[in-house]
N, C-alpha and C positions, 0 to 999 in steps of 0.2 A: 594745444600741443602741436609742435611742428610736424608736418607731413614728412614722409621718408625722403621724397625728392628735394624738399627744402633743406632738410638736415644734411643730405648728401652734398647739396650745393654749397652750404656753409662750410662743410668739412673740406671740400675741394679748395675753397677760397682761403681757408686757414693754412693748408700746407703750401699753397702757391706763394703766399706772402712770406712764409717762413723759409721756403727754399730759395728765395732770391738772395743773392750774396753768398754766404758760406754754406748754406744748405743744411744748417743744423736744425732739423725738425724732429721732434719727438712728440707723439700724441699718446693719449691714454689707451691702454690695451683694450679696455672695455668699449671705448669709442670705435676702435677698428673692428672689434668682435661683432658689434652691432651690424656692421655692413658685410663682413666677410664670412659669416656663417659658422659652421661646425668646428670643433676643436681639432688639434693636430691628428688625433687618432682617427679622425674621419678620413683624411687623405691617406694616412699611413696604412690603416687597416684595409682600405679599398685596394690599395696598390699591392698589398702583400700577396705574394704567390703569382701575380700576373706576370707572365713572361718567363717564369721558371721552367727550365727544360726546353725553352724555345730559342734561347738567345745565344747558343753556341755558333749559330750561323747568322750573320748580319741580315741576310735576305729574309730570315724568318720574321723580322720586325715588319716587313712590308707585305707579308703574306695575307691572303684573304682571311684565313682562320684567325690570325693574330688580330687583325683589324676588327673582326667581328667580336672577338672576346673583349676588347677594350672599349668598344663603342658604347656599351652600356655604362661602363665606368665614366666615360667622358660625359655622358648625359647627366650622371649624378653630380658631377663636379661643375657642370656648366653654370648654374646660378651664381655660385661664388666667384668663378672665374670672370664672368661678365661684369661683376662689380669691381673686382680688383684690377682688371686689365687697363681700363682708361685712367684710373688713378695712378697706377704704377708707371704707365707711359708718360703721363704728365710730370711726375716726380723726376723721371730720368731726363726728360727734355729740359726742365727748369734747372736741374743740377748742372747740366753741361753748358747751357748757353743763357740761362736766365729766362724770364718771362718775355716772350716775343710780342711784337706789336698786336698780333691777333691771337686770341685764345684758340681759334680753330687750328692753329699750327700743330697743336698737340691733341686734337680731337680725331679719333679714328672709328667711332661707333658706326656700324653699318657698312664697314669697308672690308669685312671678311667674307670669304667664299668657302663653300664646301666644309662646313664646320665639323662634319663627322666623317670626313674622308681621310685616309692615310696619306701622308705627304713625306717625301724624303727630306731629311734635314742634315746639315753638317754635323759630324760627330766630333766634338772636341776631344783632345787627348785624354786618356784615362786619369792622369794625375790631376788635370784641371777639374775633372768631375769629382775626384776624391776630395780636393780642396773645397769644392762647393758643398759637398756633404758635411765636411767639418764645419763650414761656416753656418750651416743650417742647425747644427747641434750644440755648438759651444755656448756657454752662458754669457761670456763677455762680448759686447757689441764691437769693441775695439779689436778684439781677436778675430771676430767674424769678418770685419772689414779688411783686416790684414790678409786673411785667407783669400778674400775676393780680389784684393789688389794683386796678390801673387798669381792667381789663376788668370786674371785679365792680362797681366804682363806676359804670361806664357802663350796666350792665344793670339794676341795682336801681332800681325806680321809687320815687322819694322823693315819694310822693303824700299822705303823712300823717305825723303826729308819730310814730306807732308804727313806720312803716317807717324813718324817720330814726333812731330809737333802736336798732333792731335791725340796721341796715346794718353797723356795725363788727363785729358778731358773724358776719355772713355773709362779710365779707371775711376774717375769721380762719379760718372754716371752709374757704373756698376756698383760702387759703394752705396750710392743713394738708393738703388734698387734693393740691394741686400738689406739696408737699414729699414726700409718701409715694409718689406716682406717679413722681417723678423719681429715686427712689433706686435704680432698676434700669433698665438699658437696655431690658429687656423691656417695661416699662410706661410709659416716657417718652412715646410717642405718645398715650397715653390722656389726657395733660394737655389735649389738644384737646377733650375732652368737658366740661371745666369750664364753659365759657360756657353750654352747654345745661343743665347741672345747676343753675347759678345762676339761669338764666332760669325754669326750671320751679319752682324753690323760691320765687323772688320772686313769680311769678304767684299761687301758692297763698297766700303770706303777705299779698300785697296785697289779695286777695279777703277775707281775714280782717279786715284793717285797714279795708277799705271798709264792713264791717259794724260798725265801731266796737268791735271786739274787741281787747283787749290782746294783744301778742305777747311772751310770756315767752321767755327764752333756751332753756328746755327745749322749748318748742313749735317754735322755729326749728331746734333741733338735731334733733328727731325728723323734721321735714319734710325738711331738707336731707340727713340720713342716708338717709331713705327714697328720695329722688330720686336720690341717688348710687347706691344699690343698684339702682334700677330701670334706670338708664342703663348702668351697668357690668355688672350681672348679667344683662341680657337681650342676648344676642349680636347679635341682629338690630338692635335699637335702637342698640347701641353702634357697630356698623359703619356704619349710616346716619348717625349723628352724626359719626363720624370723616370720612366722605366729604364730607358737607355742609360741615363745618368747613374741611377742606383746600381745597375749591372756593372757599368764600367768602374765605379768606385769600389764595389765589392771585389772585383778582380785585382785591383791595386792592393787592397787590404790583404787578400789571400797571398799575394806575392811577397808582401813585406815579411822579412825574417822576424821571428819571435824574439822578444827581448829576454836576455838571460840575467 
């Protein structure tokens, strides 16, 4: 019987080869479940109620009390996140630019700091968060990726020709990330992290574009893969992102007029 590390290595090789080219990769749900842990209610139930009554003021998210409250939650999710983060990062990189000359281009293990410290993160607009919430819940993969494409297009700042040229690649990377996260009930809630990952990636690339530097697909791939790993691989940041996303999405839902 294959050991866990050997099986994970084969799993990585499988999606790497499938994601070259068009990136149409679909693996068995139980295959992902083996690596990614508990079912969807695990994340959803743990998150339920966290942040309620504290999120009227953005500063509350960075308060010591809030950080203390969610630190335990982050520790519970850490084992699953440490498994999915490197896989998701590699999926994103390969989807944007293909397999690079060195596998280490998409390897980020051991590069995180302060895994249980609060960190300020860009807050995408509420509508983008609501679209991500829809993408995490709908049954159709095509519909989910359409929502992801819409939210990505809203977030990316088209401030230069370079950003305009690279934006389709970022949409493709976000779609690939959505696809891999949706393939198991255990990881579906993590689709709500996509807006933050796209926002962080876009900010970095926009700064590069502002310096009149070209943005090659390989550059965009490295940046988005790295930001994917930073968000998913850091339990505290991931939990903060999920809570903020859920709160923003719920506010959009509350503002929406009821259908008659």
